[in-house]
Structure formats: C-alpha cells, structure tokens
Z-matrix of the N, CA and C atoms (Angstrom, degrees):
N
C 1 1.441
C 2 1.528 1 109.54
N 3 1.294 2 116.60 1 138.25
C 4 1.452 3 122.02 2 -178.57
C 5 1.526 4 110.10 3 -87.28
N 6 1.300 5 115.71 4 136.79
C 7 1.465 6 120.16 5 -179.18
C 8 1.527 7 110.15 6 -76.59
N 9 1.323 8 117.95 7 156.17
C 10 1.466 9 121.06 8 177.06
C 11 1.526 10 111.93 9 -58.98
N 12 1.324 11 115.62 10 -35.31
C 13 1.473 12 118.92 11 179.55
C 14 1.532 13 110.98 12 -64.72
N 15 1.330 14 116.89 13 -40.61
C 16 1.466 15 121.18 14 178.46
C 17 1.527 16 110.60 15 -65.51
N 18 1.324 17 116.81 16 -40.03
C 19 1.475 18 120.05 17 177.53
C 20 1.517 19 111.42 18 -62.92
N 21 1.311 20 117.43 19 -41.76
C 22 1.467 21 120.82 20 177.95
C 23 1.518 22 111.12 21 -63.06
N 24 1.315 23 116.45 22 -39.36
C 25 1.457 24 121.02 23 178.94
C 26 1.532 25 110.84 24 -64.75
N 27 1.318 26 116.24 25 -43.14
C 28 1.468 27 120.89 26 177.54
C 29 1.528 28 110.08 27 -61.67
N 30 1.324 29 117.11 28 -46.89
C 31 1.464 30 121.23 29 179.14
C 32 1.519 31 112.14 30 -63.45
N 33 1.316 32 116.93 31 -34.78
C 34 1.463 33 120.62 32 179.43
C 35 1.525 34 111.37 33 -61.17
N 36 1.321 35 117.32 34 -31.03
C 37 1.461 36 120.87 35 178.54
C 38 1.528 37 112.04 36 -91.65
N 39 1.308 38 117.41 37 -34.95
C 40 1.457 39 122.05 38 -174.62
C 41 1.524 40 113.06 39 -73.75
N 42 1.315 41 117.58 40 -45.93
C 43 1.470 42 120.97 41 -175.28
C 44 1.526 43 112.11 42 -60.92
N 45 1.338 44 120.49 43 -48.78
C 46 1.472 45 118.81 44 177.92
C 47 1.532 46 112.57 45 -61.91
N 48 1.309 47 117.73 46 -36.15
C 49 1.468 48 120.22 47 179.21
C 50 1.517 49 110.61 48 -64.24
N 51 1.315 50 117.63 49 -42.34
C 52 1.464 51 121.06 50 178.03
C 53 1.514 52 111.16 51 -67.23
N 54 1.303 53 117.90 52 -38.34
C 55 1.464 54 121.54 53 179.65
C 56 1.519 55 111.16 54 -64.17
N 57 1.305 56 117.36 55 -36.60
C 58 1.456 57 120.39 56 178.47
C 59 1.521 58 111.75 57 -73.99
N 60 1.306 59 117.69 58 -34.93
C 61 1.462 60 121.50 59 -177.49
C 62 1.518 61 111.74 60 -74.12
N 63 1.305 62 119.40 61 -35.76
C 64 1.461 63 122.05 62 -175.08
C 65 1.520 64 113.66 63 -61.93
N 66 1.338 65 120.92 64 -48.51
C 67 1.458 66 119.05 65 -179.86
C 68 1.522 67 112.81 66 -63.29
N 69 1.315 68 117.68 67 -35.97
C 70 1.461 69 119.47 68 179.88
C 71 1.517 70 110.78 69 -62.80
N 72 1.329 71 117.29 70 -40.67
C 73 1.456 72 120.74 71 -179.78
C 74 1.524 73 110.86 72 -70.37
N 75 1.331 74 117.10 73 -31.72
C 76 1.454 75 120.74 74 -176.52
C 77 1.521 76 112.50 75 -84.90
N 78 1.331 77 117.87 76 -15.33
C 79 1.460 78 120.25 77 -176.48
C 80 1.518 79 112.81 78 -61.43
N 81 1.299 80 117.17 79 -49.11
C 82 1.455 81 120.49 80 -177.28
C 83 1.519 82 109.30 81 -129.91
N 84 1.308 83 114.32 82 120.07
C 85 1.447 84 121.30 83 179.02
C 86 1.521 85 107.67 84 -136.60
N 87 1.304 86 116.60 85 138.66
C 88 1.460 87 122.08 86 -175.71
C 89 1.522 88 110.22 87 -130.51
N 90 1.314 89 115.01 88 156.61
C 91 1.463 90 121.08 89 174.40
C 92 1.514 91 107.75 90 -131.17
N 93 1.326 92 116.86 91 137.71
C 94 1.455 93 118.94 92 167.53
C 95 1.524 94 106.49 93 -103.83
N 96 1.315 95 115.71 94 145.17
C 97 1.458 96 120.92 95 -169.12
C 98 1.523 97 110.33 96 -146.53
N 99 1.328 98 114.04 97 166.36
C 100 1.462 99 121.99 98 172.70
C 101 1.520 100 106.68 99 -122.67
N 102 1.325 101 115.60 100 138.31
C 103 1.461 102 120.90 101 -177.86
C 104 1.524 103 109.32 102 -142.75
N 105 1.339 104 115.20 103 167.81
C 106 1.467 105 119.56 104 -179.75
C 107 1.517 106 110.80 105 -143.69
N 108 1.318 107 114.81 106 160.89
C 109 1.462 108 124.68 107 167.31
C 110 1.517 109 105.63 108 -127.84
N 111 1.318 110 116.62 109 144.70
C 112 1.466 111 121.45 110 178.73
C 113 1.526 112 110.41 111 -102.49
N 114 1.307 113 115.31 112 160.87
C 115 1.473 114 126.07 113 171.48
C 116 1.522 115 113.49 114 54.45
N 117 1.289 116 119.37 115 74.26
C 118 1.461 117 129.51 116 -4.46
C 119 1.528 118 110.71 117 -81.30
N 120 1.314 119 115.13 118 158.74
C 121 1.458 120 120.71 119 -179.01
C 122 1.525 121 110.08 120 -66.09
N 123 1.313 122 115.67 121 126.52
C 124 1.470 123 122.75 122 174.18
C 125 1.524 124 107.32 123 -132.10
N 126 1.311 125 116.04 124 137.80
C 127 1.463 126 121.66 125 179.77
C 128 1.522 127 109.49 126 -115.28
N 129 1.307 128 115.33 127 150.93
C 130 1.452 129 120.50 128 -177.67
C 131 1.528 130 109.97 129 -141.87
N 132 1.322 131 115.63 130 140.26
C 133 1.458 132 122.23 131 167.54
C 134 1.522 133 105.01 132 -116.39
N 135 1.312 134 117.26 133 129.26
C 136 1.455 135 119.49 134 -177.49
C 137 1.506 136 112.73 135 -144.47
N 138 1.315 137 114.29 136 171.39
C 139 1.458 138 122.77 137 177.13
C 140 1.518 139 107.18 138 -127.38
N 141 1.337 140 116.15 139 134.08
C 142 1.450 141 121.57 140 -176.78
C 143 1.523 142 109.29 141 -132.37
N 144 1.336 143 116.69 142 137.87
C 145 1.460 144 120.07 143 172.69
C 146 1.519 145 107.89 144 -79.97
N 147 1.309 146 116.02 145 130.07
C 148 1.467 147 120.68 146 -178.53
C 149 1.522 148 110.22 147 -86.51
N 150 1.325 149 115.35 148 140.88
C 151 1.452 150 121.31 149 176.26
C 152 1.524 151 111.06 150 -96.92
N 153 1.336 152 116.16 151 -25.93
C 154 1.459 153 121.64 152 -177.36
C 155 1.510 154 112.29 153 -95.26
N 156 1.337 155 115.68 154 -159.77
C 157 1.469 156 120.83 155 -178.32
C 158 1.526 157 112.73 156 -59.32
N 159 1.292 158 115.03 157 145.72
C 160 1.462 159 122.18 158 -177.96
C 161 1.533 160 108.91 159 -90.01
N 162 1.331 161 114.95 160 61.74
C 163 1.461 162 122.02 161 178.69
C 164 1.523 163 107.92 162 -138.69
N 165 1.329 164 115.63 163 152.43
C 166 1.464 165 121.27 164 -173.28
C 167 1.532 166 113.79 165 -55.83
N 168 1.319 167 118.55 166 -50.42
C 169 1.464 168 120.95 167 -177.03
C 170 1.519 169 112.81 168 -58.61
N 171 1.337 170 118.32 169 -57.25
C 172 1.464 171 119.55 170 177.80
C 173 1.528 172 112.57 171 -62.23
N 174 1.326 173 117.70 172 -33.65
C 175 1.466 174 120.70 173 179.41
C 176 1.524 175 110.34 174 -64.43
N 177 1.332 176 117.37 175 -43.55
C 178 1.468 177 120.00 176 179.02
C 179 1.525 178 110.74 177 -60.42
N 180 1.323 179 116.86 178 -42.53
C 181 1.459 180 120.11 179 179.44
C 182 1.527 181 111.16 180 -64.27
N 183 1.316 182 117.09 181 -44.30
C 184 1.459 183 120.92 182 -179.57
C 185 1.521 184 111.88 183 -65.33
N 186 1.321 185 117.03 184 -46.89
C 187 1.466 186 120.48 185 -178.95
C 188 1.526 187 109.90 186 -62.67
N 189 1.322 188 117.63 187 -45.22
C 190 1.474 189 121.11 188 179.55
C 191 1.521 190 110.90 189 -60.02
N 192 1.326 191 116.84 190 -45.24
C 193 1.476 192 121.14 191 -178.89
C 194 1.531 193 111.35 192 -62.93
N 195 1.315 194 116.67 193 -43.16
C 196 1.466 195 119.82 194 -178.08
C 197 1.528 196 111.53 195 -71.60
N 198 1.331 197 117.32 196 -35.00
C 199 1.463 198 119.97 197 179.28
C 200 1.519 199 111.85 198 -71.55
N 201 1.332 200 117.20 199 -42.55
C 202 1.468 201 120.25 200 -176.86
C 203 1.533 202 110.60 201 -62.07
N 204 1.310 203 117.45 202 -28.57
C 205 1.466 204 120.70 203 176.81
C 206 1.530 205 111.58 204 -63.69
N 207 1.327 206 116.19 205 -18.32
C 208 1.472 207 121.37 206 179.01
C 209 1.533 208 111.61 207 -112.61
N 210 1.327 209 116.25 208 14.69
C 211 1.458 210 120.77 209 175.75
C 212 1.522 211 115.76 210 85.19
N 213 1.322 212 118.40 211 9.31
C 214 1.452 213 122.53 212 -179.51
C 215 1.519 214 110.32 213 -100.47
N 216 1.328 215 116.64 214 150.08
C 217 1.459 216 123.11 215 176.94
C 218 1.526 217 107.44 216 -113.02
N 219 1.320 218 116.24 217 124.69
C 220 1.465 219 120.87 218 178.99
C 221 1.519 220 110.01 219 -68.36
N 222 1.322 221 116.44 220 128.26
C 223 1.460 222 121.44 221 172.85
C 224 1.523 223 109.75 222 -90.88
N 225 1.330 224 117.24 223 -49.25
C 226 1.457 225 120.46 224 174.91
C 227 1.515 226 111.07 225 -168.16
N 228 1.324 227 114.46 226 154.36
C 229 1.459 228 121.82 227 170.24
C 230 1.523 229 105.12 228 -89.37
N 231 1.311 230 115.76 229 120.32
C 232 1.461 231 121.17 230 -176.90
C 233 1.528 232 110.33 231 -74.03
N 234 1.333 233 116.22 232 -50.05
C 235 1.459 234 120.21 233 179.74
C 236 1.522 235 110.32 234 -159.72
N 237 1.323 236 114.22 235 165.99
C 238 1.456 237 122.44 236 176.15
C 239 1.516 238 105.73 237 -122.96
N 240 1.332 239 117.14 238 134.93
C 241 1.458 240 120.34 239 -172.80
C 242 1.521 241 110.63 240 -153.81
N 243 1.315 242 116.26 241 171.78
C 244 1.454 243 123.27 242 177.75
C 245 1.514 244 111.11 243 -97.67
N 246 1.323 245 117.29 244 -174.21
C 247 1.468 246 121.59 245 -176.79
C 248 1.523 247 114.11 246 -59.06
N 249 1.331 248 116.95 247 -23.03
C 250 1.466 249 119.63 248 -179.37
C 251 1.525 250 112.16 249 -65.96
N 252 1.333 251 118.97 250 -15.91
C 253 1.458 252 121.41 251 -178.76
C 254 1.519 253 114.39 252 -98.68
N 255 1.330 254 118.13 253 0.75
C 256 1.461 255 120.62 254 -175.85
C 257 1.529 256 113.37 255 -67.79
N 258 1.314 257 117.44 256 -49.37
C 259 1.466 258 120.85 257 -174.39
C 260 1.519 259 112.83 258 -57.25
N 261 1.324 260 117.31 259 -40.89
C 262 1.461 261 119.95 260 -176.63
C 263 1.523 262 112.56 261 -71.88
N 264 1.333 263 118.44 262 -15.39
C 265 1.467 264 121.24 263 -178.34
C 266 1.521 265 113.34 264 -105.27
N 267 1.304 266 117.41 265 -11.81
C 268 1.466 267 121.86 266 -173.33
C 269 1.528 268 112.91 267 -59.34
N 270 1.299 269 118.29 268 -48.30
C 271 1.466 270 121.30 269 -177.63
C 272 1.528 271 111.32 270 -64.55
N 273 1.341 272 117.50 271 -40.99
C 274 1.464 273 120.74 272 -179.40
C 275 1.527 274 111.87 273 -67.24
N 276 1.325 275 117.33 274 -34.44
C 277 1.467 276 120.67 275 -177.99
C 278 1.531 277 111.95 276 -78.98
N 279 1.315 278 118.10 277 -24.28
C 280 1.452 279 121.61 278 177.01
C 281 1.522 280 112.72 279 51.76
N 282 1.352 281 116.67 280 -124.49
C 283 1.466 282 121.87 281 -178.60
C 284 1.516 283 113.20 282 -66.33
N 285 1.318 284 117.46 283 -14.46
C 286 1.469 285 120.62 284 -178.38
C 287 1.529 286 112.13 285 -100.96
N 288 1.321 287 116.74 286 18.46
C 289 1.459 288 122.44 287 175.20
C 290 1.520 289 108.43 288 -81.50
N 291 1.321 290 116.54 289 109.89
C 292 1.469 291 124.19 290 -179.47
C 293 1.530 292 112.83 291 56.47
N 294 1.315 293 116.83 292 30.89
C 295 1.469 294 121.31 293 -178.59
C 296 1.520 295 112.52 294 -76.64
N 297 1.310 296 117.46 295 -39.91
C 298 1.474 297 120.64 296 -175.47
C 299 1.517 298 110.53 297 -105.94
C-alpha cells in the first residue's frame, strides 16, 4: 500500500508535467479531410488547422462550417494530428493545404 506522503510526492511531479504538456499539444492541431462540390462534381483532399478542440466531433463541425462557407460539402475528416504530420500530407493536399 502506498503512503499518503508518497502519493503527494508523485502528484507533485506529475501535475506540473501534465500542465506543461497539455498546452503544447493544444497549440497546433490539424485535420485532413475529404470534401466535394456538386454540378459538376469536384472532389478535394485538404488539410486545415483547427481553431477549436483537437477532437473528432468538434473538428468535424469546424471543418464542415469552414468549408461550406466556400461552397464545399465535408465528406469526412480523415484524421486529426499535430504539426509532426504536416509534411507527409502537404503534397497530397496540394492547393488545399492549409487553404481554409
């Protein structure tokens, strides 16, 4: 059994580490997505920096809202990722890399 003093010591080190890690992860969050326009049918794969929470549900709402303002309909959010995933998606997104 762990003593209360040991638990406090663990928390004293753990809480500051988590506090420092959380803002870094929340600073930059991106989503890659697929979208379409009708008449004539046009498809798009793009990457967008998210302004809201870095979670699938809020990301889908944000991406859909920002795309519809430009006449695009969101088909799906492929993934949500941090800055480490930008380089590998840049060529595939082409003109739609961080466009919206």
